[in-house]
C-alpha positions as CSV (number, residue, x, y, z in Angstrom):
1,X,28.7,-2.0,44.9
2,X,30.3,-2.2,41.4
3,X,31.5,-5.7,42.0
4,X,28.1,-6.8,43.2
5,X,26.4,-5.4,40.1
6,X,29.0,-7.0,37.9
7,X,28.4,-10.4,39.5
8,X,24.6,-9.9,39.1
9,X,24.9,-9.2,35.4
10,X,27.2,-12.2,34.9
11,X,24.5,-14.3,36.7
12,X,21.8,-12.9,34.3
13,X,23.9,-13.7,31.2
14,X,24.1,-17.3,32.2
15,X,20.4,-17.8,32.5
16,X,18.4,-19.5,29.6
17,X,16.2,-17.5,27.2
18,X,12.9,-16.5,28.7
19,X,14.4,-16.3,32.2
20,X,12.5,-13.7,34.4
21,X,14.4,-12.6,37.5
22,X,12.3,-13.1,40.6
23,X,9.8,-15.4,39.0
24,X,9.0,-18.5,41.1
25,X,9.2,-21.5,38.7
26,X,7.1,-24.6,39.1
27,X,8.8,-28.0,39.3
28,X,7.6,-28.8,35.8
29,X,9.2,-25.6,34.5
30,X,12.5,-26.4,36.3
31,X,12.6,-29.9,34.8
32,X,11.9,-28.5,31.3
33,X,14.6,-26.0,31.8
34,X,17.0,-28.7,32.9
35,X,16.2,-30.8,29.9
36,X,16.6,-27.9,27.5
37,X,20.0,-27.1,28.9
38,X,21.2,-30.7,28.2
39,X,19.3,-31.5,25.0
40,X,22.6,-31.9,23.1
41,X,24.9,-32.7,26.0
42,X,28.5,-33.6,25.0
43,X,29.9,-33.8,28.5
44,X,30.7,-37.5,28.7
45,X,32.0,-40.2,26.2
46,X,28.5,-41.7,25.7
47,X,27.6,-38.6,23.6
48,X,29.9,-39.9,20.9
49,X,29.2,-43.6,21.1
50,X,26.1,-44.0,19.0
51,X,23.2,-42.6,20.9
52,X,20.1,-41.6,18.9
53,X,18.9,-39.1,21.5
54,X,19.1,-38.2,25.1
55,X,16.5,-39.9,27.3
56,X,15.3,-37.7,30.1
57,X,13.2,-38.7,33.1
58,X,9.4,-38.8,32.8
59,X,6.4,-38.7,35.1
60,X,5.0,-36.4,37.8
61,X,7.2,-33.5,38.9
62,X,5.3,-33.8,42.2
63,X,5.9,-37.5,42.7
64,X,6.4,-38.9,46.2
65,X,8.0,-42.0,44.6
66,X,10.9,-41.9,42.2
67,X,12.5,-44.8,40.4
68,X,16.0,-44.6,39.1
69,X,17.4,-47.2,36.7
70,X,20.8,-47.7,35.0
71,X,20.5,-46.2,31.6
72,X,18.4,-46.3,28.4
73,X,18.3,-49.4,26.3
74,X,17.7,-49.8,22.5
75,X,13.9,-49.1,22.7
76,X,14.4,-46.2,25.0
77,X,17.1,-44.7,22.8
78,X,14.8,-45.0,19.8
79,X,11.6,-43.6,21.5
80,X,13.3,-41.0,23.7
81,X,11.4,-42.3,26.8
82,X,12.7,-44.2,29.9
83,X,11.6,-47.8,30.5
84,X,9.6,-48.6,27.4
85,X,11.2,-51.9,26.5
86,X,10.5,-55.4,28.0
87,X,11.9,-54.3,31.4
88,X,9.9,-51.2,31.3
89,X,6.7,-53.1,30.6
90,X,7.4,-55.3,33.6
91,X,7.9,-52.2,35.7
92,X,4.5,-50.9,34.5
93,X,2.9,-54.2,35.7
94,X,4.6,-53.8,39.1
95,X,3.2,-50.3,39.3
96,X,-0.3,-51.5,38.4
97,X,0.0,-54.1,41.2
98,X,0.8,-51.2,43.5
99,X,-2.3,-49.3,42.2
100,X,0.0,-46.7,40.6
101,X,0.5,-45.5,37.1
102,X,3.6,-44.0,35.4
103,X,1.8,-40.6,35.8
104,X,1.9,-41.0,39.6
105,X,5.6,-41.5,39.9
106,X,8.8,-40.1,38.3
107,X,11.2,-42.5,36.5
108,X,14.7,-41.7,35.2
109,X,18.1,-43.2,34.8
110,X,21.6,-42.5,36.1
111,X,22.9,-41.9,32.6
112,X,20.6,-40.4,29.9
113,X,22.4,-41.8,26.9
114,X,22.4,-45.5,25.8
115,X,25.7,-47.2,26.6
116,X,27.0,-49.3,23.6
117,X,25.4,-52.8,23.5
118,X,23.4,-52.0,26.6
119,X,26.5,-52.4,28.8
120,X,26.5,-50.9,32.3
121,X,27.6,-47.3,32.5
122,X,31.3,-46.8,33.3
123,X,32.1,-45.0,36.6
124,X,33.2,-41.8,34.8
125,X,30.0,-41.8,32.7
126,X,27.8,-42.2,35.8
127,X,29.7,-39.6,37.7
128,X,29.4,-36.9,35.1
129,X,25.7,-37.6,34.3
130,X,24.5,-37.9,37.8
131,X,26.1,-34.6,38.8
132,X,24.9,-32.7,35.8
133,X,21.3,-34.1,35.6
134,X,20.2,-36.8,38.1
135,X,21.0,-35.0,41.3
136,X,19.2,-31.9,40.0
137,X,16.2,-34.0,39.1
138,X,16.1,-35.3,42.7
139,X,16.5,-31.8,44.1
140,X,13.7,-30.4,42.0
141,X,11.2,-33.2,42.6
142,X,12.1,-33.9,46.3
143,X,10.4,-37.3,46.4
144,X,9.6,-39.0,49.7
145,X,11.1,-42.3,48.6
146,X,13.6,-43.2,45.8
147,X,13.6,-46.8,44.6
148,X,17.0,-47.6,42.9
149,X,16.7,-50.4,40.3
150,X,19.8,-52.5,40.1
151,X,23.5,-52.1,41.2
152,X,24.4,-49.1,39.0
153,X,21.6,-46.9,40.3
154,X,22.1,-48.0,43.9
155,X,25.8,-47.3,43.8
156,X,25.2,-43.9,42.1
157,X,23.3,-42.8,45.2
158,X,24.8,-44.8,48.1
159,X,28.4,-45.5,47.1
160,X,30.3,-48.2,45.2
161,X,30.7,-50.5,48.2
162,X,27.0,-51.2,48.3
163,X,26.1,-54.7,47.0
164,X,22.5,-54.9,45.7
165,X,22.2,-58.6,46.6
166,X,22.9,-57.8,50.2
167,X,21.2,-54.5,50.6
168,X,18.0,-54.8,48.6
169,X,14.9,-54.5,50.7
170,X,16.5,-52.2,53.2
171,X,15.9,-48.5,53.6
172,X,18.9,-46.1,53.4
173,X,19.2,-42.3,53.2
174,X,20.2,-39.9,50.4
175,X,20.2,-36.5,52.1
176,X,16.7,-36.6,53.8
177,X,15.1,-39.0,51.3
178,X,14.4,-42.7,52.0
179,X,16.1,-45.0,49.4
180,X,15.1,-48.5,48.7
181,X,17.4,-50.6,46.5
182,X,15.9,-53.5,44.6
183,X,16.5,-55.6,41.6
184,X,16.2,-54.1,38.1
185,X,13.3,-55.4,36.1
186,X,15.7,-56.6,33.4
187,X,17.2,-58.9,36.1
188,X,13.7,-60.2,36.9
189,X,13.2,-61.2,33.2
190,X,16.3,-63.4,33.5
191,X,15.5,-64.6,37.1
192,X,11.7,-64.7,37.5
193,X,12.0,-66.3,40.9
194,X,13.3,-62.9,42.2
195,X,9.9,-61.3,41.5
196,X,8.7,-62.3,44.9
197,X,11.6,-60.4,46.6
198,X,10.9,-57.3,44.6
199,X,7.2,-57.4,45.5
200,X,8.2,-57.6,49.1
201,X,10.3,-54.5,48.6
202,X,7.4,-52.7,46.9
203,X,5.1,-53.5,49.8
204,X,7.6,-51.9,52.1
205,X,7.6,-48.8,49.9
206,X,3.8,-48.6,49.9
207,X,3.7,-48.8,53.7
208,X,6.3,-46.1,54.0
209,X,4.4,-43.9,51.6
210,X,1.2,-44.1,53.7
211,X,3.0,-43.1,56.9
């Protein structure tokens, strides 16, 4: 009994301020608690490579559809919000075409700090951040579908052997959640002809959401 009590008190000491034992937290509260815990995260090298702030996910905690990108860019780093630059504005237009708004979905990135010069996150950076924050976001929200935007996000969930050019438009599984890889909006800005392919992917997602 003494060991059980000791373990219980250790558990209580690890909880954040305001924690009430036995209280059922809402998804919104769980996300806020997660963000508070990592407000000044120093766990990976990106913390010391010029970030302005940590950019957490945004949107509905009860979203059925979740988008995951690579990492914050310059605009996101300055504003503290995901997908607010040119690529983000294109994503907003795609959502509008789906009759959705950013409030209907949840959007986040694999890494929450801007990589230098907007480079792709390094494997160790992605590994640390996804295990500390991203996977917990997914577990809290429990979306019906996840749309991974680009290679880094797709590989973070499905493995490094996945090639976005060959696997986009197909549904995969992460735990019991449907995952649809597609091109990142930044890629579409450089390759406008690929917009048709992404729209086909979005139509598949909409169909799946209705089922």
